[in-house]
C-alpha positions in Angstrom: 12.5 25.5 16.3 10.5 22.8 17.9 7.2 22.5 17.5 4.4 20.5 18.8 1.9 19.0 17.3 -1.0 17.5 19.6 -3.7 15.4 19.1 -6.6 12.7 20.6 -9.0 15.4 22.5 -12.3 15.1 22.0 -15.9 14.6 24.1 -15.9 11.3 26.6 -18.6 10.0 29.2 -17.8 9.7 32.6 -15.6 6.7 33.4 -14.3 6.7 29.5 -10.8 7.1 28.2 -8.6 9.1 25.8 -5.3 8.9 24.5 -3.9 12.5 24.1 -0.2 12.5 21.4 2.4 15.1 21.2 4.9 15.0 18.3 7.6 17.0 18.2 9.3 18.0 15.0 12.6 20.1 14.2 15.9 20.2 13.3 18.7 19.2 15.5 17.5 19.0 18.8 17.2 16.5 21.9 14.8 16.1 24.6 14.9 15.6 28.0 11.8 16.5 29.6 8.6 15.7 28.5 5.2 16.6 30.2 1.3 17.2 30.1 -0.5 20.2 31.8 -3.8 21.0 31.6 -5.9 24.4 32.2 -9.9 24.3 33.3 -11.8 27.5 32.4 -10.9 30.1 35.2 -8.3 28.0 36.8 -4.6 28.2 36.3 -2.7 25.7 34.4 -1.6 22.7 35.9 0.6 19.9 35.9 -0.9 16.7 35.0 2.1 14.1 34.3 6.0 14.3 33.5 8.3 12.3 32.6 12.2 13.1 33.0 15.4 10.8 32.5 13.0 8.0 32.7 11.4 9.0 36.3 7.5 9.7 35.8 5.8 12.3 38.3 1.7 12.6 38.4 -0.6 14.8 39.9 -2.4 13.4 43.1 -5.6 13.8 41.3 -4.7 11.4 38.2 -3.0 9.1 39.8 -3.8 5.9 38.9 -5.8 6.6 36.0 -3.8 8.6 33.7 -0.3 7.1 32.2 2.6 9.1 30.8 4.9 7.5 27.9 6.8 8.5 25.3 8.5 7.3 22.2 11.9 8.7 21.8 12.6 7.1 18.9 9.2 8.9 17.2 10.0 12.0 19.6 6.8 11.6 21.0 4.7 11.8 24.5 1.3 10.5 25.1 -1.3 10.9 27.9 -3.5 7.4 28.6 -6.3 8.8 30.8 -8.9 5.9 31.9 -11.6 6.3 34.2 -12.3 10.1 33.3 -14.3 12.5 35.4 -16.3 15.7 34.8 -13.4 17.6 36.7 -10.9 16.6 34.0 -12.3 18.5 31.4 -9.8 20.9 30.7 -7.7 22.2 27.5 -4.4 19.9 28.0 -1.2 20.7 26.4 2.2 19.0 26.3 5.4 20.7 26.8 8.8 19.4 25.7 12.1 20.9 27.2 15.8 20.4 26.0 18.3 21.3 23.5 18.5 22.6 20.2 21.6 23.8 18.4 23.3 24.3 21.9 20.5 26.1 23.6 18.0 25.1 25.9 14.3 25.1 24.3 10.9 24.7 26.1 7.9 24.4 23.7 4.1 24.2 24.3 1.7 22.4 22.1 -1.3 24.2 20.6 -3.9 22.6 23.4 -6.3 20.2 22.8 -10.1 20.0 24.2 -11.0 17.2 26.4 -14.6 17.5 27.6 -16.1 15.1 30.1 -19.8 14.9 30.3 -22.7 12.8 30.1 
């Protein structure tokens, strides 16, 4: 069982910045993919950024403003969000996939609210 704990959401004014963190814990697991998704009210969950094998991809809507990074030693993934816009308002979820005790797993964080408003 791999558990994820997110932190860092909150209320910020347009143009501001936030940094989200997501720490993975458990026993005997390795991580292949770490990513961030978001879900705004009335909308489907969408991919924001993903890191796999050192390759990073971003949604077009956040390119140049958001940066995903990971600390493999701490088994933590971060999302630095700059130049935030009201349309970035959503619940943000981290997702981690890998291998635990010889089996594949994929886990979701509990979600953290990001609200961009003046």
